[in-house]
C-alpha positions in Angstrom: 49.2 -77.7 -16.5 47.7 -77.7 -20.0 48.3 -74.6 -22.2 47.6 -74.3 -25.9 47.6 -71.3 -28.3 45.8 -71.3 -31.7 46.2 -68.5 -34.2 42.9 -67.6 -35.8 43.9 -64.3 -37.4 46.8 -61.9 -38.2 48.8 -65.0 -39.0 51.2 -64.2 -41.9 49.0 -61.2 -42.6 48.3 -57.9 -40.9 44.6 -58.0 -40.1 42.1 -60.1 -38.2 44.0 -60.3 -34.9 42.6 -63.3 -33.0 44.6 -65.7 -30.8 42.9 -68.3 -28.6 44.6 -69.3 -25.4 43.3 -72.5 -23.7 44.3 -73.2 -20.1 43.1 -76.3 -18.3 39.9 -76.3 -20.3 39.2 -72.5 -20.0 39.4 -70.4 -23.2 40.6 -66.8 -23.3 40.6 -64.9 -26.7 43.3 -62.3 -27.2 41.7 -59.7 -29.6 38.8 -60.3 -31.9 39.6 -58.3 -35.0 38.2 -58.1 -38.5 40.0 -59.3 -41.6 40.3 -56.4 -44.1 41.6 -55.7 -47.6 40.7 -58.9 -49.4 37.2 -58.2 -50.6 35.0 -61.2 -50.6 37.7 -63.4 -49.1 37.9 -61.1 -46.0 34.1 -61.3 -45.8 34.2 -65.1 -45.8 36.8 -65.2 -43.1 34.9 -62.7 -41.0 31.8 -65.0 -41.0 33.6 -68.0 -39.5 35.7 -67.6 -36.4 37.2 -71.1 -36.4 35.8 -71.8 -33.0 32.4 -71.7 -31.2 31.9 -68.2 -29.7 29.8 -69.8 -27.0 32.9 -71.7 -25.8 35.0 -68.6 -25.0 35.2 -67.6 -21.4 36.7 -64.2 -21.8 38.2 -61.7 -24.2 41.2 -59.5 -23.6 41.3 -56.6 -26.0 44.7 -54.9 -26.8 43.2 -51.8 -28.4 40.3 -50.4 -30.5 41.5 -50.6 -34.1 39.0 -52.6 -36.2 41.5 -55.2 -37.2 41.7 -56.0 -33.4 38.2 -55.3 -32.2 35.9 -55.3 -35.2 34.5 -58.8 -34.8 33.4 -58.4 -31.2 29.7 -57.5 -31.9 29.4 -60.7 -34.1 31.1 -62.7 -31.4 28.4 -61.7 -28.9 25.7 -62.0 -31.5 26.8 -65.7 -32.0 26.6 -66.5 -28.3 29.6 -65.2 -26.4 28.5 -64.5 -22.8 31.8 -63.6 -21.0 33.5 -60.3 -20.1 35.6 -58.3 -22.6 38.5 -56.7 -20.8 39.9 -53.4 -22.1 41.4 -50.1 -20.9 38.9 -47.2 -20.3 40.1 -45.3 -23.4 39.8 -48.5 -25.5 36.2 -48.9 -24.3 35.3 -45.3 -25.3 36.9 -45.7 -28.7 35.2 -49.0 -29.4 31.8 -47.5 -28.6 32.2 -45.1 -31.5 34.3 -47.3 -33.9 32.1 -50.3 -33.8 29.0 -48.4 -34.3 30.6 -46.7 -37.3 31.7 -50.1 -38.6 28.1 -51.3 -38.3 26.7 -48.3 -40.1 29.2 -48.7 -43.0 28.2 -52.4 -43.3 24.5 -51.5 -43.3 25.0 -48.8 -45.9 27.1 -51.2 -48.1 24.4 -53.8 -47.7 21.7 -51.5 -48.9 23.9 -50.4 -51.8 24.5 -54.0 -52.9 20.7 -54.8 -52.6 19.9 -51.9 -54.9 22.4 -53.0 -57.5 22.2 -56.7 -57.3 20.9 -58.8 -60.2 17.4 -60.1 -59.8 17.4 -63.3 -57.8 21.0 -62.8 -56.6 21.7 -63.4 -52.9 23.2 -60.5 -51.0 24.8 -61.6 -47.7 23.6 -59.8 -44.5 26.0 -57.4 -42.7 28.3 -59.1 -40.3 26.5 -57.1 -37.6 24.3 -54.1 -37.3 24.1 -51.0 -35.1 21.7 -52.9 -32.9 24.3 -55.5 -32.2 26.9 -53.1 -30.8 25.0 -52.2 -27.6 24.8 -55.8 -26.2 28.5 -56.2 -27.0 29.5 -52.9 -25.2 27.5 -54.1 -22.1 30.1 -56.9 -21.8 33.1 -54.6 -21.7 34.9 -54.4 -18.3 37.7 -51.8 -17.9 41.0 -51.9 -16.0 43.7 -49.3 -16.0 47.4 -49.9 -16.9 49.5 -51.7 -14.3 46.6 -53.3 -12.4 46.5 -57.1 -12.1 43.2 -58.9 -12.8 42.2 -62.6 -12.8 40.4 -63.3 -16.1 39.6 -67.0 -15.5 40.9 -69.3 -12.7 44.6 -69.7 -13.0 45.1 -66.9 -15.5 45.9 -63.3 -14.5 46.8 -60.4 -16.7 48.0 -56.8 -16.6 47.9 -54.1 -19.2 51.0 -52.0 -19.9 50.8 -48.9 -22.2 51.8 -50.0 -25.8 52.0 -46.3 -27.0 50.2 -47.3 -30.3 46.9 -45.4 -30.0 45.0 -43.9 -27.1 44.4 -46.7 -24.6 46.4 -49.4 -26.5 48.0 -52.0 -24.4 50.4 -54.9 -24.3 48.9 -57.9 -22.5 51.1 -59.5 -19.8 49.6 -62.8 -18.7 50.6 -65.2 -15.9 49.3 -68.7 -16.1 49.6 -70.8 -12.9 48.3 -74.1 -11.4 49.7 -73.5 -8.0 52.9 -75.4 -8.7 54.0 -74.2 -12.2 53.9 -70.8 -13.8 54.1 -69.6 -17.3 54.5 -65.9 -18.3 53.0 -64.9 -21.7 53.4 -61.5 -23.4 51.0 -60.5 -26.2 52.4 -57.2 -27.6 49.2 -56.0 -29.3 50.4 -53.3 -31.7 53.6 -51.6 -30.5 53.9 -47.8 -30.8 56.7 -45.5 -31.5 59.7 -44.3 -29.5 59.4 -40.7 -30.8 58.4 -37.3 -29.5 54.6 -37.2 -30.3 51.2 -37.2 -28.7 51.5 -40.5 -26.8 54.3 -41.6 -24.5 56.7 -44.3 -25.4 55.7 -48.0 -24.9 56.1 -49.0 -21.3 58.6 -51.6 -20.2 57.1 -55.1 -20.1 57.9 -57.9 -17.6 60.0 -60.8 -18.5 58.1 -63.5 -20.4 58.5 -67.2 -21.2 56.3 -67.0 -24.4 56.1 -63.9 -26.6 53.5 -63.2 -29.2 54.5 -60.0 -31.0 53.4 -57.9 -34.0 55.8 -57.6 -36.9 54.2 -55.1 -39.2 57.4 -53.2 -40.0 59.8 -56.0 -38.9 61.9 -55.7 -42.0 62.4 -51.9 -42.2 63.0 -48.6 -40.4 60.9 -45.4 -40.5 62.3 -42.1 -41.6 63.6 -39.9 -38.8 60.7 -38.2 -37.0 62.4 -34.8 -37.0 61.5 -34.5 -40.7 57.8 -34.8 -40.1 56.9 -31.1 -39.6 58.9 -29.7 -42.5 57.8 -32.5 -44.9 54.1 -32.0 -44.1 54.6 -28.3 -44.6 56.4 -28.9 -47.9 53.5 -31.0 -49.1 51.0 -28.3 -48.1 53.0 -25.6 -49.9 53.7 -27.7 -53.0 50.1 -28.8 -53.5 47.9 -26.0 -52.2 50.1 -23.0 -52.9 52.2 -23.9 -56.0 49.8 -26.2 -57.8 46.6 -24.7 -56.3 45.2 -28.1 -55.7 43.7 -30.3 -53.0 45.9 -32.2 -50.6 44.0 -35.4 -49.8 45.2 -37.1 -46.6 43.6 -40.6 -46.0 44.0 -41.1 -42.3 42.7 -43.5 -39.7 40.1 -41.7 -37.6 41.8 -42.8 -34.4 45.4 -41.8 -33.8 46.6 -40.7 -37.3 44.1 -38.0 -37.8 44.9 -36.5 -34.3 48.6 -36.7 -35.0 48.2 -34.8 -38.3 46.0 -32.2 -36.7 48.5 -31.8 -33.8 51.3 -31.0 -36.3 49.1 -28.7 -38.4 48.1 -26.9 -35.2 51.7 -26.5 -34.2 52.6 -25.1 -37.6 49.7 -22.7 -37.4 50.7 -21.5 -33.9 54.2 -20.9 -35.3 52.8 -18.8 -38.2 54.1 -21.2 -40.8 50.8 -22.7 -42.1 49.2 -20.8 -45.0 45.6 -19.8 -44.4 44.2 -22.7 -46.4 41.0 -24.4 -45.3 41.4 -27.8 -43.6 38.5 -30.2 -43.6 38.3 -33.1 -41.3 35.8 -35.1 -43.2 35.0 -38.2 -41.0 32.3 -38.2 -38.3 34.3 -41.0 -36.6 37.4 -38.8 -36.5 35.4 -36.0 -35.0 34.1 -38.3 -32.3 37.6 -39.8 -31.8 39.1 -36.3 -31.4 36.5 -35.7 -28.7 37.5 -38.9 -26.9 41.1 -37.9 -27.2 40.4 -34.7 -25.3 38.6 -36.6 -22.6 41.6 -38.9 -22.1 44.3 -36.2 -22.4 45.8 -37.6 -19.2 47.2 -40.4 -21.5 49.2 -38.0 -23.6 53.0 -37.7 -23.1 54.2 -35.4 -20.3 55.5 -32.9 -22.9 52.1 -32.7 -24.7 50.2 -32.4 -21.4 52.5 -29.4 -20.6 51.5 -27.9 -24.0 47.9 -28.0 -23.0 48.6 -25.3 -20.4 49.5 -23.0 -23.3 47.0 -24.3 -25.9 44.0 -26.0 -24.4 42.9 -27.4 -27.8 45.8 -29.1 -29.7 43.6 -30.3 -32.6 41.9 -27.1 -33.7 43.2 -23.9 -35.2 41.9 -21.1 -37.5 40.7 -22.6 -40.8 39.7 -26.1 -39.5 36.2 -27.4 -40.2 35.1 -30.7 -38.7 32.6 -32.0 -41.2 29.7 -34.1 -40.0 27.0 -33.5 -42.6 26.9 -35.7 -45.7 25.8 -32.8 -47.9 28.8 -30.7 -46.8 31.1 -33.7 -47.5 29.7 -33.9 -51.1 30.3 -30.1 -51.5 34.0 -30.7 -51.0 34.1 -33.0 -54.1 32.9 -30.1 -56.2 35.3 -27.6 -54.6 38.0 -26.3 -57.0 39.9 -24.0 -54.6 43.0 -25.3 -52.7 42.4 -27.1 -49.5 43.5 -29.9 -47.2 41.0 -32.8 -46.7 41.8 -35.3 -44.0 39.4 -38.3 -44.3 39.1 -41.9 -43.3 39.9 -44.7 -43.9 43.7 -44.7 -43.8 43.9 -47.8 -46.2 41.4 -46.0 -48.5 39.1 -49.1 -48.3 36.0 -47.5 -46.8 34.4 -44.2 -45.7 34.2 -40.8 -47.3 37.8 -40.7 -48.5 36.8 -43.0 -51.4 34.5 -40.3 -52.7 37.2 -37.7 -52.5 39.6 -40.0 -54.3 37.0 -40.7 -57.0 36.7 -37.0 -57.7 40.4 -36.0 -57.1 42.6 -38.7 -58.6 42.1 -37.6 -62.1 43.5 -34.1 -61.6 47.3 -33.6 -61.7 46.9 -30.5 -59.4 46.0 -32.7 -56.5 48.1 -34.9 -54.2 47.2 -38.0 -52.3 49.4 -38.2 -49.2 49.4 -41.5 -47.4 50.5 -41.3 -43.8 50.2 -44.9 -42.6 50.3 -48.6 -43.5 48.2 -49.9 -46.4 47.7 -53.6 -46.3 48.3 -55.6 -49.5 45.1 -55.8 -51.6 43.7 -52.5 -50.4 42.9 -49.5 -52.5 45.6 -47.6 -50.7 48.2 -50.2 -51.7 47.0 -50.1 -55.3 47.4 -46.4 -55.4 50.8 -46.4 -53.7 52.1 -49.2 -55.9 51.9 -46.8 -58.9 48.9 -48.3 -60.7 47.7 -46.0 -63.5 44.1 -47.1 -63.1 42.3 -48.1 -59.9 38.7 -49.1 -59.3 36.5 -47.2 -56.9 32.9 -48.2 -56.4 33.4 -50.5 -59.4 34.4 -47.6 -61.7 37.9 -47.4 -63.3 39.6 -44.2 -62.2 42.8 -42.9 -63.9 45.5 -41.8 -61.4 46.9 -38.4 -62.5 47.2 -36.9 -59.1 50.6 -37.0 -57.4 51.0 -39.8 -54.9 53.2 -39.4 -51.9 53.9 -41.3 -48.7 55.1 -40.2 -45.2 56.2 -42.9 -42.8 56.7 -40.5 -40.0 53.1 -40.8 -38.8 53.0 -44.5 -38.6 51.7 -45.7 -35.3 53.5 -49.0 -35.6 57.0 -49.5 -34.3 59.6 -50.1 -36.9 62.3 -52.8 -36.8 64.6 -50.9 -34.4 61.7 -50.0 -32.2 60.3 -53.6 -32.0 63.8 -54.7 -30.8 63.8 -51.8 -28.3 60.4 -53.0 -27.0 61.9 -56.5 -26.4 65.3 -55.4 -25.2 64.4 -55.9 -21.6 63.7 -59.6 -22.2 66.4 -62.1 -21.5 66.5 -64.2 -24.7 67.8 -67.3 -22.7 64.6 -67.2 -20.6 62.3 -67.0 -23.6 61.1 -70.4 -24.7 59.3 -69.4 -27.9 58.5 -66.2 -29.9 55.5 -66.2 -32.2 55.4 -63.5 -34.9 52.0 -62.2 -35.9 50.4 -59.2 -37.6 52.8 -58.9 -40.4 53.5 -60.0 -44.0 55.8 -63.0 -44.5 58.5 -60.6 -45.7 58.3 -58.4 -42.6 58.2 -61.5 -40.4 61.3 -63.0 -42.0 63.2 -59.7 -41.4 62.3 -59.6 -37.8 62.8 -63.3 -37.3 66.4 -63.0 -38.6 67.1 -60.1 -36.3 65.6 -61.8 -33.2 67.6 -64.9 -33.8 70.8 -62.8 -34.2 70.0 -61.3 -30.8 69.8 -64.8 -29.2 66.1 -65.7 -29.3 66.4 -69.4 -30.2 62.9 -70.3 -31.3 61.1 -67.8 -33.5 58.1 -69.0 -35.3 55.7 -67.7 -38.0 52.4 -69.5 -37.4 49.8 -69.9 -40.1 46.2 -69.2 -39.7 44.4 -72.0 -37.8 47.7 -73.5 -36.6 48.2 -74.2 -32.9 50.6 -75.7 -30.4 51.0 -76.7 -26.8 53.1 -74.4 -24.7 
């Protein structure tokens, strides 16, 4: 039996998840994500897969985040003809996320054309809105816990990863009738805390493990501090300083988590009557999808729905769709909370809010998730006095704060808990992906301490026989 794995993305970095599994001449791609946060370098990487899309037989998608799904329309555009396997919620989220990604690319392309020097070549978008429909036609859905043959000799089953709505760990079994190999691809592992989604489900024993390592070298703050800390930030900025609280948040997962906590504070009478603007059309659509798939919430949250049928809305919330209304928020001087994408502050409407708000000490920028190295979010969080937005230098006078409670990624302890059901003696190799070298080294040391003998940190483009 011939099995080979090649790492084409998220190798010693946290974006571009893309791992090619070759079994007896058939090729299965695990995720097909975009590289993000490196400017033109990311764009160059996103234009070259490292393999011929026409040679891929099938794709298995762990979840809808752009760094895992964002290159799928281009894959189909360049000749991929096979099925894309996903959970039903992942399909619904991809439909809105990838169209949003395409619109952003088209808009950025038009902006570059207008401002390009005469005769300068402006690269086309990676894909357009017109490319998303043909890609969605290739999506096939399967629920958690159901076995499915993806190509002859390769079966897989999704288990709930607890990361975002519909996210899954991919459990593969490769067999030639005589020999069998079990491969676990973690996707992104969620949290073991009391929140919207249930804890990650237990995964079967594996021989080969490919696992994320985003927070492999550190632990998150205790989740019990989340509500009082968010309330403290609201009171400090909006009541005491009479400023704006800007919360850059991923449209899927993080925005709903923040709204859920604000809704709870409102129901308890603790939240001041301060306007809350959710300024992201994608977040509005994602919240709608979340309501449709409320059966995926944790049992405790599903019970709450009997008392409060809408966990994401409360007096004072406005879901902003119109561009003109979004622009009005930039001129607003009164205290308010603005939740806007993207979480890494790299794209979307949040950049406009930061452009108009960073220079005012009354305001606060509250990061509630991971910001990859090289992103605007990372620049702001690292304490730079001046950052660049739309090519303009912007002095950072606003307060900058970070809350790790809302991270959708497992921390070091939780990654080990996710793998605690594995017998280290039965695991032949562990590959660490989706992390920085520092976070990978931290997790590698801990895994080896627990008895996993062969823990590797593959580089992009590297491969090996299994």
